[in-house]
C-alpha positions in Angstrom: -0.3 -0.2 0.0 1.2 3.4 -0.9 1.2 5.9 2.0 -0.6 9.2 1.5 3.0 11.5 1.4 4.6 8.9 -1.6 0.9 9.4 -3.3 1.0 13.2 -2.5 4.1 13.1 -4.1 3.5 10.9 -6.9 0.9 13.1 -7.9 2.5 16.2 -8.4 5.0 14.8 -9.9 2.1 13.8 -12.8 0.9 17.1 -12.6 4.5 18.9 -13.4 4.4 16.5 -16.1 1.5 17.2 -17.8 2.2 21.2 -17.4 5.4 20.6 -19.2 4.2 18.6 -21.6 1.1 21.5 -22.2 3.9 24.0 -22.1 6.2 22.4 -25.2 2.7 20.7 -27.4 1.1 25.0 -27.4 4.6 26.1 -28.0 5.0 23.9 -30.8 2.1 24.8 -32.0 2.4 29.0 -31.9 6.2 28.3 -33.6 4.6 26.2 -36.7 1.7 28.8 -36.5 4.0 31.5 -37.6 3.7 32.3 -41.8 6.6 33.4 -43.8 4.3 33.9 -47.3 1.5 35.7 -48.2 -1.3 35.2 -50.7 -3.0 36.6 -53.9 -6.6 36.4 -53.9 -9.5 38.8 -56.0 -12.3 38.8 -58.7 -11.5 39.4 -62.6 -13.9 41.6 -64.1 -14.6 43.2 -67.3 -14.7 46.9 -68.0 -18.7 46.6 -67.5 -18.0 44.8 -64.2 -18.9 41.2 -65.4 -17.1 38.6 -63.9 -14.5 36.5 -65.8 -14.9 33.0 -65.5 -12.0 30.5 -66.6 -9.2 33.6 -66.8 -5.3 32.6 -66.2 -3.9 34.6 -63.5 0.0 33.8 -62.6 2.6 36.1 -60.8 5.8 36.7 -60.7 8.3 37.9 -58.0 10.0 41.2 -59.7 12.7 40.7 -57.4 13.8 36.6 -57.2 12.2 36.2 -61.2 9.9 33.4 -59.3 6.9 32.6 -61.2 4.3 30.7 -59.5 1.8 28.4 -60.9 -0.8 30.3 -62.9 -4.3 29.4 -61.5 -8.0 29.8 -63.0 -10.8 31.7 -62.0 -13.8 30.0 -60.6 -17.8 30.3 -62.3 -17.5 33.7 -59.6 -14.2 35.5 -61.6 -12.5 34.8 -58.3 -8.8 33.4 -57.8 -6.6 33.0 -55.4 -2.9 32.2 -55.8 -1.2 31.2 -51.9 2.2 30.7 -50.6 3.8 33.7 -52.4 7.0 35.2 -50.6 6.9 38.9 -49.7 7.8 41.5 -51.9 6.6 43.1 -55.4 5.1 40.9 -57.8 4.0 41.5 -61.7 0.6 39.8 -61.7 -0.7 38.6 -65.3 -4.1 37.9 -66.3 -5.1 36.4 -69.5 -8.5 35.2 -71.2 -10.1 34.2 -74.3 -11.4 37.4 -76.1 -9.8 39.6 -73.8 -6.5 41.7 -73.9 -3.8 40.6 -71.5 -3.6 42.7 -68.3 0.3 42.9 -66.7 0.3 44.9 -63.3 3.3 46.0 -62.0 4.1 46.3 -58.2 1.3 44.8 -56.6 2.8 44.2 -52.9 2.2 40.9 -51.1 2.8 41.1 -47.6 2.9 38.1 -45.1 0.4 36.3 -43.4 -2.9 38.0 -44.8 -4.7 37.7 -47.9 -3.8 40.3 -49.9 -6.4 41.8 -52.1 -6.2 42.3 -56.0 -8.7 42.8 -58.6 -8.1 43.3 -62.3 -10.2 44.6 -64.8 -9.8 43.1 -68.7 -10.9 45.1 -71.5 -12.1 43.2 -75.1 -9.8 42.8 -77.4 -7.0 40.0 -78.5 -4.4 38.0 -76.1 -2.3 39.4 -78.3 -2.9 42.9 -77.0 -1.7 44.1 -73.7 -2.5 46.1 -70.9 0.2 47.3 -68.4 -0.8 49.1 -65.2 2.4 50.1 -63.4 1.3 50.7 -59.5 2.3 53.9 -58.1 2.6 54.2 -54.0 -0.5 55.4 -52.4 -0.8 59.1 -51.1 -0.7 58.6 -47.1 -1.2 62.5 -47.1 -2.5 65.2 -49.5 -3.4 68.7 -48.8 -6.8 68.2 -48.3 -6.4 66.0 -46.4 -4.1 67.8 -44.0 -7.2 71.0 -44.1 -9.6 68.3 -43.2 -7.6 67.7 -40.2 -6.8 71.2 -39.1 -10.7 71.8 -39.9 -10.9 69.3 -37.4 -9.4 70.5 -34.9 -10.6 73.9 -35.1 -13.9 72.5 -34.0 -12.2 71.7 -30.8 -11.1 75.2 -30.1 -14.3 76.5 -31.0 -15.1 78.6 -27.5 -11.4 79.3 -27.5 -11.4 81.3 -31.0 -9.5 84.3 -29.5 -6.9 82.6 -28.3 -3.2 83.2 -30.5 -2.8 79.5 -31.7 -7.1 79.5 -32.7 -5.8 82.5 -34.8 -2.9 80.7 -36.0 -4.7 77.7 -37.9 -6.9 79.8 -39.1 -4.7 82.1 -40.9 -3.0 79.0 -42.2 -6.5 77.9 -43.9 -7.1 80.9 -45.4 
């Protein structure tokens, strides 16, 4: 028969082993969950907004030159290219009776589904429409003035202060 002291020691040892095993398993799961690639997903439409089923979509990494296997849009015009390394890509979309669309500068970020929609123009596949991505404007003069107007709205009761008057002079 096992004494109560030995039973308690064995119970604590078993509990400690269970906790350590759980910690190791959870750390392994979190390590495996860290993504190193991104996914490109979107819809291919014509210039009128109708979906284009059966279009071929491929992505080429502009830095390494690696080309993804071509994928085909489904009946809803949706495509998905998974396991793309982060970076800038050239996305090519081709379909029968439409001009080829070549889009450069498409950015792929890690661990997310990167949206990309393409519009195809009617014509021969031998004709190509090239779209060059440009960096998005993060701030514009209109945006700055709008922010300043909002700040002025907060300063309504202090219109006679030098700071509020400086804001008004800057706007006009």
